[in-house]
C-alpha positions, 0 to 999 in steps of 0.5 A, spaced: 536 452 502 542 452 496 549 451 499 550 459 495 553 462 501 551 468 497 545 467 497 540 467 504 533 467 504 529 472 508 522 474 510 518 481 510 512 481 513 508 487 512 503 490 516 498 494 512 491 497 516 487 493 511 491 486 509 497 483 512 502 481 506 507 475 507 513 474 501 519 470 501 525 471 497 533 468 496 536 475 495 543 473 492 548 478 490 544 480 484 537 478 484 531 478 488 528 470 486 521 470 490 519 463 493 512 465 497 507 470 498 501 471 500 496 476 504 490 475 509 485 481 510 485 483 517 483 490 517 487 492 525 483 499 522 476 496 523 471 501 527 477 504 531 482 507 527 480 514 527 480 514 534 486 511 534 484 504 537 486 498 535 479 494 537 479 486 540 478 483 535 481 486 530 488 485 535 486 477 535 486 476 528 492 481 527 496 475 532 492 469 529 495 471 522 502 472 525 502 465 528 500 462 521 505 467 518 510 463 522 509 457 521 511 458 513 516 462 515 520 456 519 517 451 513 520 455 509 526 456 512 528 463 513 534 466 516 532 473 515 525 476 518 523 482 518 517 485 520 514 492 518 509 496 521 506 502 519 500 506 519 495 502 523 499 500 529 504 507 529 498 511 531 494 506 535 494 507 543 494 500 543 500 498 537 505 496 542 501 492 546 500 489 539 507 489 538 509 485 545 504 481 544 507 479 537 512 477 539 511 474 545 504 470 542 508 469 534 514 470 536 515 474 530 519 482 532 516 488 529 519 494 527 513 499 526 517 504 522 515 512 521 512 515 515 519 517 512 521 511 512 515 508 509 515 512 503 523 509 501 521 503 501 516 504 497 520 508 492 526 502 492 520 497 490 517 502 487 524 503 483 525 496 482 519 495 476 524 500 472 518 503 471 520 510 472 523 514 467 521 520 468 519 525 474 514 521 477 510 522 483 509 515 486 502 514 490 501 509 495 494 509 498 494 504 504 488 503 509 492 508 515 495 513 510 497 514 503 505 515 502 506 521 496 515 522 493 516 525 488 522 521 484 526 520 478 529 514 476 536 516 480 533 518 486 528 521 490 526 529 491 520 529 496 516 525 500 510 525 504 506 520 508 499 523 510 494 520 515 489 520 508 488 513 508 482 509 505 480 506 511 481 513 515 477 517 510 471 511 510 470 510 517 469 520 517 466 520 511 463 515 507 456 515 510 452 515 504 450 509 499 451 512 494 457 517 496 452 523 496 456 530 494 456 533 501 459 526 503 465 528 496 465 535 498 466 534 505 472 530 502 474 533 497 476 539 502 479 535 507 484 534 501 486 540 499 487 542 508 490 536 508 496 536 501 497 543 500 505 542 500 503 536 495 500 541 491 506 546 492 511 540 491 508 538 484 508 546 482 517 546 483 517 538 481 511 539 475 511 530 474 508 527 468 507 520 471 502 518 476 504 511 480 500 507 483 504 502 487 500 495 488 494 496 493 487 499 489 492 500 483 491 493 482 484 492 482 484 498 478 488 495 472 485 489 474 478 491 472 481 495 465 485 490 464 481 484 464 485 476 464 491 480 464 495 478 470 496 482 473 499 479 479 505 477 476 507 482 472 512 488 475 508 494 472 503 496 467 501 502 463 493 503 465 490 508 460 488 514 463 480 515 460 479 508 462 481 509 469 477 515 469 471 511 466 471 506 471 473 512 477 465 514 475 462 508 475 465 506 480 463 513 485 457 513 482 454 505 484 451 502 491 454 497 495 451 491 491 452 494 486 460 493 487 459 487 490 457 485 482 463 488 479 469 481 477 476 484 479 473 488 485 475 484 491 470 484 497 476 488 503 476 493 497 468 494 496 466 500 500 474 503 499 475 503 492 470 508 493 475 513 496 482 511 492 477 513 486 475 520 489 483 520 491 486 519 486 482 524 482 483 529 486 491 528 485 490 527 477 487 534 476 491 538 482 498 535 479 495 535 471 498 529 469 496 525 462 499 518 464 499 513 469 502 506 471 500 501 476 507 498 480 505 491 483 512 493 486 510 497 493 514 497 501 515 489 502 519 489 495 522 495 497 524 492 503 527 486 499 531 490 495 533 494 501 537 487 504 540 485 496 544 492 497 546 490 503 548 484 500 551 487 494 
């Protein structure tokens, strides 16, 4: 650690429904410098997310992962740690037990945030990339929930978190291989019902730019922009016709075909189908013709919130 008093070393743990992320950064009055990051496909929502239960295997994987994260945090001499839990923990009947087990077993204090707070952090993370240059719709597809934020580069205009994450929709509706027209129709009917107020907000604010926050959008970009180092870019445009062709291919493919596709990680082999159906629905509903990826998401938003406190 440097002796510079204006520097703080912070760690953020993002306890997602599919993946736990750890990011460690040095925060000065003007900058966030990432020094370490890792993620683990914990799959906290495995099996019974729609019954609002964290099953024992997933519960144990989560605690073991947090113990490993704690070792990294100590190794890097972190001064402040923020662990943020979202949909899977906040909606689980045994979410409180998980929070307590993390405190007792791993020495990690978890803050369970509501959907509004989650959306604010996502907005701060995406804003820090500089990609917002007009009225935009940010979309963050999680395993348990999906957040939508309408904003411009100065302010957040509208936000809402919905319990339509990829793991939830997959467990409820993905019953065929490849996905059948019947399953797709069931998903679209569910989205029509759930997203009525998002449709109204889009009609009112007229966003013209869809910004996908990390996750599935990193996979879309990685599969389209072959050879591009996605992880080390803050944001990148995704050509809409290339995206449409890819989404068509993903939705029509079997599980075995997707397993053999390069740049498609194991965790997303099935959930990417749901993400594509959801993204297509949003593009069609909003009439948006411009898409970008932001690799900054909730965890970067938390770091930039700490930067605001430091400056």
